[in-house]
C-alpha positions in Angstrom: 119.4 76.6 139.0 120.5 76.7 135.3 122.3 79.9 134.3 121.9 81.6 131.0 125.6 80.8 130.2 125.0 77.1 130.9 122.0 77.0 128.6 123.8 78.7 125.8 126.7 76.3 126.2 124.3 73.5 125.4 123.7 75.0 121.9 126.8 73.4 120.3 126.2 70.0 121.9 122.5 69.9 120.9 123.2 71.0 117.4 125.8 68.4 117.1 123.4 65.8 118.5 120.9 66.6 115.8 123.6 65.9 113.1 122.9 62.2 112.9 123.5 61.9 107.6 122.3 61.1 103.6 121.7 62.4 100.1 119.5 62.3 96.9 120.4 62.2 93.1 119.1 62.7 89.6 117.2 65.1 87.3 116.6 66.4 83.8 116.9 70.1 83.6 117.8 72.9 81.2 120.1 75.6 82.5 117.6 78.4 81.8 115.0 76.8 84.1 117.1 77.8 87.1 118.5 81.0 85.6 122.1 79.8 85.7 123.1 82.1 82.9 122.2 85.0 85.2 124.8 83.9 87.7 127.6 85.8 86.0 128.5 88.9 88.0 128.5 92.5 86.7 131.9 94.0 85.8 133.6 96.2 88.4 135.5 99.4 87.7 137.5 100.9 90.6 136.3 104.4 91.6 138.5 107.4 90.8 140.1 108.9 94.0 141.0 112.6 93.7 143.7 114.2 95.8 142.0 117.2 97.6 144.3 120.1 98.5 143.2 123.6 99.5 143.6 125.6 96.3 146.0 128.5 96.1 143.0 130.8 95.3 142.0 130.3 98.9 145.4 130.3 100.5 146.5 133.5 98.7 143.2 135.3 98.8 143.5 138.9 100.2 139.8 139.6 100.8 136.9 138.0 102.6 134.7 138.3 99.4 137.3 136.4 97.3 137.4 133.6 99.9 133.6 133.5 100.1 133.1 133.4 96.3 135.7 130.7 95.8 134.4 128.8 98.9 130.8 128.7 97.7 132.1 127.5 94.3 134.0 124.7 95.9 131.1 123.7 98.0 128.7 123.8 95.0 131.0 121.5 93.1 130.8 118.9 95.9 127.1 119.2 96.4 126.5 118.8 92.7 128.7 115.7 92.7 126.9 114.2 95.6 123.5 114.9 93.9 124.7 113.2 90.8 125.9 110.3 92.9 122.6 110.1 94.6 120.8 109.7 91.3 123.2 106.9 90.3 122.4 105.1 93.6 118.7 105.4 93.1 119.0 104.0 89.6 121.2 101.1 90.6 119.1 97.9 90.0 121.6 95.7 91.8 120.8 97.3 95.1 117.6 96.6 97.1 115.3 99.4 98.4 116.7 99.2 102.0 120.3 99.5 100.7 119.5 102.4 98.5 117.8 104.2 101.4 120.9 103.7 103.6 123.3 105.1 101.0 121.1 108.0 100.0 120.8 108.9 103.7 124.6 109.0 104.0 124.8 111.2 100.8 122.1 113.6 102.2 124.1 113.8 105.5 127.2 115.0 103.5 125.1 117.5 101.6 123.7 118.9 104.8 127.2 119.2 106.4 128.4 121.1 103.3 125.4 123.4 103.6 126.6 124.1 107.2 130.0 125.3 105.9 128.3 127.5 103.3 125.9 129.0 105.8 128.8 129.8 108.1 130.3 132.1 105.5 127.4 134.5 105.4 128.1 136.7 108.4 131.8 136.0 109.0 133.8 139.1 108.3 137.2 137.7 109.3 139.6 136.6 106.5 141.5 134.1 108.7 138.4 132.3 110.0 136.9 132.1 106.5 140.1 130.4 105.2 140.1 128.1 108.2 136.5 127.1 107.4 137.5 126.0 103.9 140.6 124.2 105.3 138.3 122.3 107.8 135.9 121.4 105.0 138.8 119.9 103.0 140.2 118.0 106.0 136.9 116.7 107.5 134.7 116.2 104.5 137.0 114.9 101.8 134.2 114.4 99.4 136.3 113.4 96.4 139.2 111.6 98.1 137.1 109.7 100.6 133.3 110.1 101.0 132.2 109.2 97.5 134.9 106.6 96.7 134.3 104.9 100.1 130.5 104.7 99.4 131.2 103.3 95.9 133.3 100.5 97.4 130.6 99.8 99.9 128.0 99.7 97.2 130.2 97.2 95.2 130.4 95.0 98.3 126.6 95.2 98.8 126.1 94.2 95.1 128.3 91.2 95.7 126.2 90.4 98.8 123.1 90.5 96.7 124.7 88.5 93.9 125.7 85.8 96.3 122.2 85.6 97.8 120.8 85.3 94.3 123.1 82.5 93.4 122.2 80.7 96.7 118.5 80.9 95.7 119.3 79.4 92.3 121.3 76.6 93.8 118.4 75.7 96.1 116.1 75.5 93.1 118.6 73.3 91.3 118.9 71.0 94.2 115.2 70.7 94.5 114.9 69.8 90.8 117.6 67.2 91.1 115.9 65.7 94.1 112.5 65.8 92.5 113.8 63.8 89.5 114.9 60.9 91.7 112.6 58.4 90.0 113.3 59.4 86.3 115.9 56.7 85.9 118.7 59.3 85.2 122.1 59.3 86.9 122.8 62.9 88.1 125.9 62.1 90.1 128.1 64.4 88.0 125.5 67.2 88.4 125.3 66.7 92.1 129.1 66.8 92.4 129.2 70.1 90.5 126.4 71.5 92.6 128.2 70.5 95.8 131.4 72.2 94.6 129.4 75.3 93.7 127.9 75.4 97.2 131.3 75.2 98.8 132.7 77.9 96.5 129.7 80.2 97.2 130.2 79.9 100.9 133.9 80.8 100.6 133.2 83.8 98.3 130.5 85.1 100.6 133.0 84.9 103.5 135.5 86.8 101.3 133.0 89.6 100.8 132.5 89.9 104.6 136.3 90.0 105.1 136.8 92.7 102.5 134.2 94.8 104.1 135.6 94.4 107.6 139.1 95.1 106.4 137.9 98.3 104.6 136.0 99.5 107.6 138.8 98.8 110.1 141.4 100.5 107.9 139.2 103.6 107.3 138.4 103.9 110.9 142.1 103.8 111.9 143.0 106.5 109.4 140.1 108.7 110.3 141.1 108.7 113.9 144.5 110.0 113.0 143.3 112.6 110.4 146.7 112.8 108.7 147.6 115.6 106.3 148.7 113.2 103.6 145.2 111.5 103.7 145.0 110.6 100.0 148.4 108.9 100.1 147.4 106.7 103.0 143.8 105.9 101.9 144.7 105.0 98.3 146.4 101.7 99.2 143.4 100.8 101.3 141.0 101.4 98.4 143.4 99.6 96.1 143.4 96.5 98.3 139.6 96.6 98.4 139.5 96.8 94.6 141.7 93.8 94.3 139.4 91.8 96.7 136.3 92.8 94.7 137.9 91.8 91.4 139.1 88.5 92.8 135.6 87.7 94.2 134.1 88.7 90.8 136.4 86.2 89.1 135.4 83.6 91.7 131.7 84.1 90.9 132.4 83.9 87.2 134.3 80.6 87.5 131.6 79.2 89.8 128.9 80.0 87.2 130.9 78.8 84.2 131.9 75.5 85.8 128.3 74.8 86.9 126.9 75.7 83.4 129.5 73.4 81.8 128.5 70.5 84.1 124.8 71.1 83.6 125.2 71.2 79.8 126.1 67.5 79.7 123.0 65.2 79.3 122.2 62.9 82.1 123.0 59.3 81.3 120.4 56.6 82.0 120.9 54.8 85.3 118.8 51.9 84.4 115.1 51.3 85.1 113.7 53.6 87.7 113.4 51.8 91.0 110.0 51.2 92.3 109.2 53.0 95.6 108.0 49.6 96.8 111.6 48.3 96.7 112.5 50.7 99.5 111.7 49.0 102.8 109.7 51.2 105.1 110.9 50.4 108.6 108.4 52.9 110.2 110.0 53.6 113.5 111.6 50.1 113.9 115.3 50.8 114.4 116.2 47.1 114.4 114.6 46.8 111.0 116.8 49.6 109.7 120.0 48.2 111.3 119.3 44.8 109.6 118.9 46.5 106.2 122.2 48.3 106.8 124.1 45.1 107.1 123.8 44.5 103.3 123.0 48.1 102.4 119.5 47.2 101.3 117.2 50.0 100.4 115.3 51.1 103.5 114.0 54.2 105.3 112.9 55.2 108.8 111.7 58.2 110.8 113.7 58.2 114.0 112.9 60.2 117.1 115.2 60.4 120.2 115.4 62.5 123.3 118.3 63.8 125.4 118.8 65.7 128.6 121.7 68.1 128.8 122.0 70.6 131.7 118.3 70.2 132.4 117.5 71.1 128.8 115.6 68.3 127.1 115.8 68.0 123.3 113.6 65.8 121.2 114.9 65.3 117.6 113.1 63.8 114.7 115.3 62.7 111.7 114.7 60.8 108.5 117.2 58.2 107.5 117.4 56.3 104.2 119.8 53.7 102.8 120.2 54.6 99.1 122.1 51.4 98.1 125.6 51.4 96.7 127.2 54.0 94.4 129.5 53.4 91.4 132.4 52.8 93.8 130.4 50.3 95.7 130.1 52.5 98.8 127.0 52.3 100.9 125.1 55.6 100.8 123.4 56.7 104.0 121.1 59.7 103.8 120.0 61.8 106.7 117.6 64.8 107.0 116.8 66.8 110.1 113.0 67.1 110.4 112.4 68.8 113.8 114.1 69.6 117.1 112.0 70.5 120.1 113.5 72.0 123.3 112.1 71.9 126.8 113.7 74.4 129.2 113.8 74.7 133.0 110.8 76.6 134.4 112.8 79.8 135.3 114.3 80.2 131.8 113.5 83.6 130.3 111.4 83.8 127.1 114.2 85.7 125.4 116.7 82.9 126.0 114.1 80.3 124.8 113.3 82.3 121.7 117.0 82.7 120.7 117.8 79.0 121.2 114.7 77.9 119.3 115.6 80.1 116.4 119.1 78.6 116.3 117.7 75.1 116.1 115.1 76.2 113.6 118.0 76.7 111.1 118.8 73.0 111.2 115.3 71.9 110.0 115.2 70.3 106.5 119.0 70.3 106.2 120.3 67.0 104.7 123.4 65.2 103.6 125.0 61.8 102.8 127.7 59.7 104.1 129.4 57.0 101.9 130.7 53.9 103.8 133.2 51.5 102.3 132.3 49.0 105.0 128.8 48.5 106.2 130.3 47.2 109.4 131.2 50.7 110.4 127.7 52.0 109.5 126.0 49.2 111.5 128.2 49.9 114.5 127.2 53.5 114.3 123.5 52.7 114.2 123.8 50.3 117.1 125.5 53.0 119.2 122.7 55.4 118.4 120.1 52.9 119.3 121.8 52.5 122.7 121.8 56.3 123.1 125.6 56.7 122.7 126.6 59.7 120.6 130.0 61.2 119.8 129.4 64.9 119.1 131.6 67.0 116.8 131.0 70.0 114.5 133.4 68.4 112.0 132.0 65.3 110.1 135.6 64.0 110.0 135.4 63.4 113.7 132.8 62.1 116.1 130.0 59.8 114.9 130.7 60.4 111.2 134.5 59.9 111.1 134.2 56.5 109.3 132.1 57.8 106.4 132.8 60.4 103.7 130.1 63.0 104.4 128.8 66.0 102.4 125.7 68.2 102.3 124.5 71.3 104.2 123.5 69.0 107.1 127.1 68.9 108.0 127.8 72.7 107.4 125.3 74.5 109.7 124.7 78.1 108.7 127.1 80.5 110.5 125.7 84.0 111.0 128.6 86.4 110.7 128.6 89.5 112.9 128.0 92.9 111.4 130.3 96.0 111.1 128.2 98.9 112.4 129.0 100.3 115.9 126.6 98.7 118.4 123.8 101.0 119.6 123.9 100.1 123.3 122.4 103.4 124.4 119.0 102.1 123.6 117.1 99.0 124.6 114.2 97.1 123.0 112.1 94.2 124.1 112.4 90.9 122.2 108.7 91.1 121.5 109.1 94.6 120.0 112.1 93.5 118.0 110.2 90.7 116.5 107.2 92.9 115.8 109.4 95.4 113.9 110.9 92.7 111.8 114.3 92.7 113.5 116.7 89.8 114.3 119.3 89.3 117.0 123.0 89.9 116.3 125.7 89.4 119.0 128.1 92.2 119.7 131.7 91.5 118.5 134.9 92.2 120.3 135.2 95.4 118.2 131.8 96.5 119.6 130.0 96.1 116.3 126.8 94.2 115.5 124.5 95.0 112.5 125.6 95.1 108.9 125.8 98.3 106.8 122.4 97.8 105.2 120.6 97.4 108.5 119.6 99.7 111.4 120.5 99.0 115.0 117.3 99.4 117.0 119.1 98.8 120.3 120.1 96.0 122.8 117.5 93.3 123.4 116.4 93.5 127.0 117.5 90.7 129.3 119.6 88.9 126.6 123.3 88.4 126.7 125.7 85.9 125.2 129.1 85.5 126.8 128.5 88.7 128.7 127.8 90.7 125.6 124.5 92.3 124.6 122.5 91.1 121.6 121.4 93.8 119.2 118.1 94.1 117.3 119.1 94.6 113.7 116.6 95.4 111.0 
């Protein structure tokens, strides 16, 4: 019988087996068609962090009425500040509705807690307990030295998340326009190079945002557990490091946008007469035809389907291959696009496991890339091995089947879903069907017992689903 662990271990192998290479050029495009000028990030100003100390008017007060009057004033200052902050969040056009809802909920929670301290003053006639109440508020709430600044940094990181997603959408539009202009007779090699560089830079910057958020949450959590008296002195360096990360990421986004705008401002040179589609030999599903064309790097295309059995899981993959001819360096360009991957599981495999695996493979569909070969001999050898059903799997294109070609494109960089930072809600469970119905998605619990990101809600552990012994949370 095939275990869940065995089935999940197949994921990496099957994903690698579907990575079998290619690439398209050329377009005519104005920068404003894609909105490249909107890719510049908004400026970031580090929040002001105040040092909160219990005022002498509380410490030296001689009467309950004096403490109560001053205490209500201090609480009102904080409630008013939070309400002003809430209006700023609601008016922030760089946050989406779900993010605004999450931050406003945190603000309201702070306001409610402050109301609890204020209400506690009403019937308390003891001077010492009244003073202790204010001291606790200062130590546990820290509205000006922690709560508001921490949310401001979290908002800045969320804005960077949204900015990165927006850039990603624009890069996809640009790639589609470059691909669509393939037959215009223009040479977009320089544009494609700039776009590929932008994609790589974007992925690195998005990872930096996640790292900055994780480092902030981890540091804040450690400090809050200790509740030191010199809180402001300890938290300030943490906030300062986060500010440096945000400014550095902002600079990275600025350079990305400017470099891409500069590259796209250059007119596309003519590549020569547009090649007729009839010159590209359609091999149908005849692999020998495609291998023969590869010997001289003649223009050819093929839709290839192959099946594999691994640990009783059968995968059937459909891929599109195309020989694009030679580039300016006389390298043979081999293009590949993943069309579809179908999986067949053993009879006793749970629907939850099937659904999660199918979703993982769904992410591979329509990904493409190219490999440039100095020698067609290496390419022909590769195609012959594939025809014989011999594959050398690796997640790195520098190894395995693609080690002899210079490969690039999102086909060779499968999307990695980073884990979230919110504590996992393992006290509740939810069925996979209900999770899907409510618009949720699965996120594996990390070693730090976190799962969903700050802008999501954790609806609970998905029933019957575990990866490496850890639950999978339904995040919405």
